[in-house]
C-alpha positions in Angstrom: 206.2 -51.7 189.0 203.8 -54.4 187.7 205.8 -57.7 187.1 205.5 -59.7 183.9 204.0 -63.1 185.1 205.7 -65.1 182.3 209.0 -63.5 182.9 208.5 -64.0 186.7 207.7 -67.7 186.2 210.7 -68.3 183.8 213.0 -66.4 186.1 212.0 -68.3 189.1 212.5 -71.6 187.3 215.9 -70.7 186.1 217.1 -69.2 189.4 216.1 -72.2 191.6 217.2 -74.6 189.3 220.7 -73.2 188.7 221.4 -71.6 192.1 218.8 -72.9 194.5 217.4 -70.8 197.3 219.4 -67.7 197.9 218.6 -67.5 201.7 222.1 -68.3 202.7 223.3 -64.9 201.1 223.0 -61.4 202.3 219.3 -60.3 201.6 220.5 -57.4 199.4 222.7 -59.8 197.3 219.9 -62.2 196.9 217.7 -59.5 195.6 220.4 -58.1 193.3 220.8 -61.6 191.7 216.9 -62.1 191.4 216.8 -58.8 189.8 219.3 -59.9 187.1 217.4 -63.1 186.4 214.1 -61.3 186.1 215.3 -58.6 183.8 217.0 -61.0 181.6 213.9 -63.1 181.2 211.9 -60.0 180.5 214.3 -59.3 177.7 214.0 -62.8 176.4 210.3 -62.3 176.1 210.0 -58.7 174.8 211.4 -57.9 171.2 213.7 -54.9 171.1 214.6 -53.1 174.4 212.0 -53.3 177.2 212.0 -49.7 178.4 209.7 -50.1 181.4 211.9 -52.7 183.3 214.9 -50.5 183.4 213.3 -47.1 183.9 215.9 -45.3 181.8 214.6 -43.1 179.0 218.1 -42.6 177.4 218.4 -45.1 174.4 222.0 -45.4 174.8 221.8 -46.3 178.4 219.0 -48.8 177.6 221.3 -50.5 175.2 224.1 -50.5 177.7 222.0 -52.0 180.3 220.7 -54.7 178.1 224.2 -55.9 177.3 225.3 -55.6 181.0 222.2 -57.7 182.2 223.0 -60.3 179.6 226.7 -60.5 180.7 225.7 -60.7 184.4 223.2 -63.4 183.7 226.0 -65.5 182.0 228.5 -65.0 184.8 226.6 -64.6 188.1 226.4 -68.3 188.7 230.0 -69.0 188.8 230.5 -65.9 191.1 227.9 -67.1 193.6 229.3 -70.7 193.5 232.8 -69.2 194.4 231.4 -67.3 197.3 229.6 -70.4 198.6 232.9 -72.1 198.6 234.2 -69.9 201.3 233.3 -69.1 204.9 233.8 -66.3 207.5 235.6 -63.3 206.5 236.4 -64.6 203.1 232.7 -65.1 202.4 231.7 -61.7 203.8 234.4 -60.0 201.6 233.2 -62.1 198.5 229.6 -61.0 199.0 230.5 -57.5 199.3 232.6 -57.6 196.0 229.6 -59.2 194.3 227.4 -56.2 195.3 229.9 -53.8 194.1 230.0 -55.4 190.8 226.5 -56.5 190.4 224.4 -53.9 192.2 226.5 -50.8 192.2 228.3 -51.5 188.9 231.7 -50.2 190.0 234.3 -50.7 187.4 237.3 -52.8 188.3 235.9 -53.3 191.8 238.2 -56.3 192.4 241.2 -53.9 192.3 240.0 -51.2 194.7 240.4 -51.1 198.4 237.5 -50.9 200.9 237.7 -47.1 201.5 237.5 -46.3 197.8 234.8 -48.7 197.2 232.7 -47.2 200.1 233.0 -43.7 198.6 232.0 -44.9 195.1 228.9 -46.7 196.4 227.6 -43.3 197.7 227.7 -41.9 194.2 226.1 -44.8 192.3 222.5 -44.8 191.4 220.9 -48.2 191.9 218.2 -49.3 189.4 216.9 -52.5 191.0 213.3 -53.8 191.7 212.7 -53.9 195.3 211.5 -57.2 196.6 212.0 -59.1 193.3 213.6 -62.1 195.3 210.6 -62.4 197.4 208.4 -62.4 194.3 210.4 -65.2 192.6 210.4 -67.2 195.8 206.7 -66.8 196.2 206.0 -67.9 192.6 208.0 -71.2 193.6 206.5 -71.7 197.1 202.8 -71.1 196.3 201.7 -74.7 196.8 202.0 -76.4 200.1 201.9 -80.1 200.7 200.6 -82.0 203.8 202.3 -84.9 205.3 200.2 -88.2 205.5 200.5 -90.5 208.4 202.7 -93.7 208.2 200.4 -96.3 206.5 200.2 -98.4 203.4 196.8 -97.5 202.0 195.1 -99.2 199.0 196.8 -98.1 195.7 194.8 -96.6 193.0 194.9 -97.6 189.4 197.0 -95.6 186.9 195.4 -92.9 184.9 196.4 -92.6 181.4 197.9 -89.2 180.9 199.8 -89.5 177.7 203.0 -88.0 179.2 205.5 -86.4 176.7 209.1 -85.5 177.2 209.2 -82.0 175.7 212.8 -81.1 176.3 215.9 -82.8 177.9 218.4 -80.4 179.6 221.1 -80.9 182.3 220.8 -79.7 185.9 223.7 -77.9 187.7 224.7 -81.2 189.3 224.9 -82.8 185.9 221.8 -84.9 186.1 219.3 -85.3 183.3 216.3 -82.9 183.5 213.2 -84.0 181.7 210.7 -81.5 181.0 207.3 -83.2 181.2 203.8 -82.5 180.0 201.2 -82.7 181.5 202.0 -82.3 185.2 202.5 -85.7 186.8 200.2 -85.2 189.8 197.9 -87.5 191.7 194.2 -86.7 192.1 194.9 -84.6 195.2 197.7 -82.6 193.6 200.8 -84.4 194.9 203.7 -85.1 192.4 203.4 -88.8 191.6 205.4 -91.3 189.5 202.8 -93.4 187.9 203.6 -96.6 186.0 203.0 -94.7 182.7 205.5 -92.1 183.6 207.9 -94.5 185.0 208.1 -96.4 181.7 208.6 -93.1 179.8 211.7 -92.1 182.0 213.3 -95.5 182.4 215.6 -95.1 179.4 216.9 -91.9 180.9 217.8 -93.8 184.3 220.2 -96.3 182.7 223.2 -94.2 183.7 221.9 -92.6 186.9 220.0 -93.4 190.0 217.6 -90.6 189.6 216.7 -87.7 187.3 214.9 -84.4 187.7 211.5 -83.8 186.2 210.2 -80.2 185.4 206.8 -79.3 184.7 204.2 -76.6 185.1 201.9 -77.0 187.8 198.9 -74.4 188.0 201.1 -71.9 186.2 204.2 -72.4 188.4 207.5 -74.1 187.3 208.1 -77.2 189.5 211.1 -79.5 189.7 211.0 -82.9 191.3 213.4 -85.9 191.6 212.1 -89.2 190.4 213.6 -92.8 190.8 212.6 -96.3 189.9 214.2 -99.3 191.6 213.8 -103.0 192.3 214.1 -104.1 196.0 214.5 -107.6 197.0 213.0 -108.7 200.4 213.7 -112.2 201.6 211.2 -114.5 203.1 212.3 -117.9 204.1 213.7 -119.5 200.9 211.9 -116.9 198.7 212.9 -113.3 197.7 210.0 -111.0 196.9 211.0 -108.4 194.2 209.2 -105.1 194.7 209.3 -102.3 192.2 209.4 -99.0 193.9 208.5 -95.5 192.1 209.8 -92.6 194.1 209.0 -89.0 193.8 210.8 -86.3 195.9 209.7 -82.7 195.9 210.0 -79.5 197.6 207.1 -78.9 200.1 207.5 -75.1 200.1 208.5 -75.1 203.8 212.1 -76.0 203.1 211.3 -79.7 203.8 211.4 -82.8 201.4 208.1 -84.3 200.3 208.3 -88.0 199.6 205.7 -89.9 197.5 206.5 -93.6 197.0 204.5 -96.6 195.5 205.6 -100.2 196.1 204.3 -103.0 193.8 205.2 -106.6 194.5 206.2 -107.9 191.0 208.1 -111.2 191.2 209.1 -114.2 193.4 212.6 -115.6 193.0 213.8 -118.9 194.4 216.8 -121.1 193.9 215.6 -124.8 193.7 218.3 -127.5 193.4 220.8 -124.9 192.0 218.3 -123.6 189.6 217.0 -120.0 189.7 213.3 -119.8 189.1 211.0 -116.8 189.0 207.3 -116.4 189.2 205.5 -113.1 188.3 203.1 -111.7 190.9 199.9 -110.7 189.4 196.9 -108.7 191.0 198.8 -107.7 194.3 197.8 -104.2 195.6 200.1 -101.2 195.4 201.3 -99.6 198.7 201.5 -96.0 198.8 203.6 -94.0 201.2 203.6 -90.3 201.7 206.1 -88.6 204.0 207.8 -85.3 204.8 211.5 -85.2 205.9 213.8 -82.6 206.9 216.5 -83.7 204.3 216.9 -85.9 201.2 219.4 -88.0 203.4 216.7 -88.6 206.0 214.3 -89.9 203.3 217.0 -92.3 202.1 217.6 -93.6 205.6 213.8 -94.3 206.1 213.5 -96.1 202.8 214.3 -99.5 204.5 211.6 -99.1 207.1 208.9 -98.2 204.5 209.9 -101.2 202.4 209.5 -103.6 205.4 206.1 -102.2 206.0 204.9 -102.9 202.4 206.7 -106.4 202.6 204.9 -107.3 205.9 201.5 -106.2 204.4 202.0 -108.3 201.2 203.1 -111.4 203.1 199.9 -111.1 205.2 197.7 -110.6 202.4 199.3 -113.2 200.3 198.8 -115.8 203.1 195.2 -114.8 203.4 194.6 -115.4 199.6 196.3 -118.8 199.8 
């Protein structure tokens, strides 16, 4: 079966945003969930009843299947979250029950014992797209990112992109999700939080430390995490304030890509009990690109990167003086 590229893209975006990767589940269950997501988004794009995706010529069965897919799409997230909340034998039984409901379509499966369910499965015809989870996963993981060595290279000037927030939604974790156009990428294709984009998203950061950004990159739905923050670094009787723009993204290899720009913006000093500030103009921007195993590892390493930027700035500032 030829897959609809638009439905594939929409389904991939929705699946990984709402449930994340399904590799922690049984492969057959992961494929069943992906099948539901894909078929729902086919229906959302096609008027009427899309015959090809269901391969069922009987109009009555098509109508029934359409309603069933819509119902599963609305309820599957809660079911999977419940399964993920258990371990061991309880989790195994939960995954089997999910298959009985979603894949084999056994009525009242939760009320039947294991022997009865095993018998009924043998008589159920399964209408599912083989390998659909792999297709959704591939559409998300096409791009790969390369780690850069630890250094603070010369920053580049911002490029005006005229970013727009086209939609604001909420992630499963309750964070704001901003749908952005165009894709916020550096010249070499890495997700980047430029000054222009940072100003656009700052109003949404008032009640949270970070937000999700969603955009289309080379035809693929992509979600990143963005954060803006001020960091004060002491030096003798002065505190240098740095503005950090951070973008976290999936590298496609189950690791966390990290792109951070650090700009010195202000000197703070207390003189005879009076707080004084001096804006810093013309200092270069320090850019860091890293790859980490987890988000937590990137957070732990943030202090080290800030110290590198701070040491470079102090040296260059002394040279200018």
